[in-house]
N, C-alpha and C positions, 0 to 999 in steps of 0.2 A: 183558629190558627195561633193567636197570641197565647191562649190558655195552654195549647200543646207545647209551645216553646218554653213557657214558664214551668210547666210540669216536668219537661225533660231536663231543664236547668236545675230544678230542685233535686231530681233523682241523681243527677250528675254530682251535685254538691254532697249529697249523702254518701255516694260511693267514694268520693275523694276523702271524706272525713273518716270513713271506715278503713280505708287503706292506710291513712296516716296513723290511726289508732293501732292497727296491726303491726306496722313497722316500728312504732315507738315501743312496742312490747318485746321486740327481739333484742338479744344481747348485743352489746357493742362489738363490732369487728374492726380491727385496725386497718388503716388504709393499705393498699397494695404495695405502697412504697416501703412500708416497714417490714421487710422480709427478715426472716431469721437466717442464721448462717446455714449454708448448704453443706451437709455432712457427706451425702452420697455423691460418688463420682457420676459424671454424666452417662457413661456407658452402663452403670448400674441402674440409674433412674430410668433409662430407656429400655432396660432389660435386653441389651444386645449381647452381653457376656457376663459371666459370673466367675469370680476367683474362688478356688478351693485350695486348702492346704492338705496335700496327700503325701504321706511318708516324708514330711518335712520339706516338701518342694511345692512351689506355687504352680497350679494348673488352671488353665482357662476352660470353663465349661459352659454349657447352656448357650452356645453360640447361635445367634439367630441368623439363619441362612438368608441369603438374598440381600443382605444389607451391605451395599457398596456405596458409601457416601461420606461426605464431610459436613460437619455441623460446627458452627461457632455460636456460643450463647454468651451474652453480656448481661451480668447482673449488676446494673449500675448502682443500685441502692447500697449494696455491700461491697462494691468495687472488686468484683470477681469476674474473671473471664475464663470460659472453658472452650476448648477446641478438641474435636475428636475426628480422626480420620480412620475409617473402618473399612477393611477390604478382605474379601475371601478370594485368594488367588490359588487355583489348582488345589482346593480344599485346605489351603494353608492360611491361617489367620494372620493378617498384618494390621496391627493396631497401634496408632499413635494418639496419645492423649496429653493435653497440657491444661493446667489449672493455674492461672495467675491471680494472686491475691496480694493485698498490701504487705503480707508477711513473708511470702515465699513464692517460688515457682516450682510446681510439681510436674515432672515429665516422665511419661511411661511409654516404653516401646516394647511391643510383643511381636515375636516371630514364631508362628506355630503355637502350640499349646503350652510349651514348657521353657522356651528361651525368652528371656525378658531382661530389661534394664529399667530400674526405677530410681529416679533421682529427685532429691529435694534441695533446691538452691535458695537459701534465705536471703532476704534483702539486707539484713543486718550483718555487718562484717564480723561481729562478735560470735556469730553462730556458724558452725562448719557445714559445708555441703555434705549431704549423706547420700551415698550411692550403694544400691544393691544390684548385683548382677548375678543372674542364674543361667548356667548353660547345662549341658547334658551330664556333666561330671561333678560340678561343685557349685556352691554359692559363695559370693564374695561381698563382704561389707567393707566399705571404705569411707573414711572421714577426711574431708579436705580435698583439694584439687590434685595433690600429688599422691603417690602410693606409699608414703612413709608410715601411714597408720591404716592398716587394712587387716582383715581377718578372713580366713578361708575355712570351709568345712564342706563335707559331702552333702549336708542338708541343714536346714535352718534350726532344727532342734539342738544340734550340737553347738551352733553359735549361741543359742539361748543359754545353754548350760555352762559353756566356758566363759562367756562374757555377759553375764546377766545384767550388770549395771548399764553398760553401753547399749545393750539391746532394749532394755526397758525404757531408757531415756530417748533413744533415737530411732531404733529399728521398728519397735512396736507401733509408734504413731505413724511411721511411714507406711507400714502394712495396713493399718486401719484405714488409710486413705483409699485403699482398694476395695474395702468391704466394711461397711459401717457396723454390722452386727457381730463381728468377731470380738472375742474377749481374750485376746492373746496374752495380755499381762497376767490375768488370773490363771490362764492355762499353764503358763510357764512356771508359776509358783507351785501349782498343783503337781505338775510332772516332777519337778525337782523334789518336792516333799515325798512323793510316792517312791522315787528312786532311792532316796536316802533311807527310807524305811526298808526297802528291799535290801540295801547294802548291809543293814544291821541285823537282818533276819537270816536264818539258815537257807542255803540254796534249795530251790525247788526242782531244778533241772538235774537229771542224772547224767552228768557229764561223762562219766566212765562208760555208761551205756551208749551215749551218743558217739563217743570216739570209736568204740568198737564197731558200731554199725557203719560209721564212715569208712573204716578200713575194709569192711566187707563189701562196700559198694564197688570196689575195683579189683576184687580177687575172688577166686573160688568159682564154683559152678553158677550158672545163670539163676537157678532157683534161690541160691543163697544171696546173690546180689539183689534179686527182686524182693526178697523178704526183708533185707536191710533197708531198701528204699521205702517199703511200706511202713516199716517200724519207725523210721525217721519222720515220715509225714504224719504219723499218728501222734507225734509229740506236740503238734500244734504250732501256733504262731509264735509262741514264746522263744523258739529256737531260731527265728529268722535272723536276729541280730548276729549271733555267732556264726551261722552258716554264711551270711553275706560278707563277713569279714574274715573267714577262715584262711589260714596260711596255706595257699595252694602250691607252694614250692615243692612239697613232698607228696602231692597228689598226682595220680595219672590222669589221662584224658577222660576216661570214663567216670572217674570220681568227680572231676570238675563239671562234666556235663550233667550228671545226675543231680549234683548239689544245686546247680543253676536251675534245673527244671523243678526241683523241690521248692526252692525259694519262689519261683514264679507261680507254682500251684498254691502255695500258702498265702501269697500276697492277695489281699482284698483291696481293690482300688476305691475305697470309701474315704470320706473326709476324716482327717485326724481328730481324735478326741483325747483328752488327758488319759483316759483309761487305755485306749488302744496304743497310744504312744508309749506309755509306761510298759505295757506288755512287750512291745517290740524292743525298746531300748535297754531293758534290764539284762539282756544277753548280748549286748553290743559292747565289745572291748573299747571302742571309741568313747562310749558314754562314760565309763569309769575313768578313762584317761582325762576327760574333761573335768570330772568331779574331783580328781586328785589335785586340782588347783583351788579347791574350795577354801575359804578363810578358816573354817573350823578344822583343827588338826584331827579330831576324832573321825570326821567325815572323810578326810584325806586318807586316814589309815584304813578305814573300812572299804573305801573304794579301791585302794591298793590291793587289799586282800581279795576282793571280788575279781579284779583284773587277773591276778595270778591264778585264781581258781579257773577262770574261763580259758586262759591260755595254757594252763597245765605246765607252768615253768616259773622259776623265780623271776621276780621283777625288780631290777635295781632302782629302788626309790626309797628315800627317807622322808616320811611325812613330817618329821620334826626339824628338818634342815632349814637353813636360811632360804628366803624366797628365791634368791638368785640361783642357788644350787638346785632347788626343786625345779625351777624353770628349765635349766639345762638338762636335768634328768628326764623331764617330760618331753622336751624337744627331741632327745635321742630316742625315746620310746616311740614317739609319733613317727619319726623317720623310719624306724624299723617296721612299724605296722603298715605304713603306706607303701613300702617297697615290696609288699607281698604280691 
């Protein structure tokens, strides 16, 4: 009996020594309290929803069905608190998310897939509150609590082009909080570079051909209208920009209907990439109106020429004028374009 106990004790000691030797050979792991900063939002880490940028507008995708709950997570070691309230009500997503850190408070509210408000409220009084609001018609970027400093556009890419410095400093970090693997800062620079090259190159779209086919959409026999419809569709996605912003005041009901259906058929609901955005924006009059505010006078001049070519009419703008004069000219042109 005594020998069994001693033999078992010896084997136990050998086992303990072996375990100690194994653990001592493993690499050192920091304690659980030494957490790194959390970059992903809680809804992304839980894979409940995912944000995509589609045609310059934020959309919520990959919604996990059956998730109707609220969760609060406290990361005491890095002084971060996250709260999420996730609801699916009659197939409509209702999402509220807050992230409180020592530097700021991030608040996101989503109603449906495309209506949202995203706000970053800093703890330092030296930093402005940044607000992004998106509805079905436009996006709005606001700095501060009042509305004295805000920008509007039909989609985010126009904001990026017209206000690059403000967007790179404030809007891009705000959007990165929704999705960690976005590289929006680099994308903005790539899109702008591609568009500037387009402005300096000869036009690739046969605008005379397109205008003739648009006229044929609303007149003549059905066979001619149908042939014009097919010919416009065959021109591809590069014409979506001009078709979506075409002056409809001189078009009849059939022309407007056919153009809307052509745009819908050419639209591919995939995530934006620098290449796809460039292809779409190069025929958009609003794009060149934004680039007419570029600091480089040569780029302002080429953008002015491209806009006149797209609209097929003289554009009252002086690329060499003083900034205040250029601002008034662009404001007048924008008002004219938005009244269509």
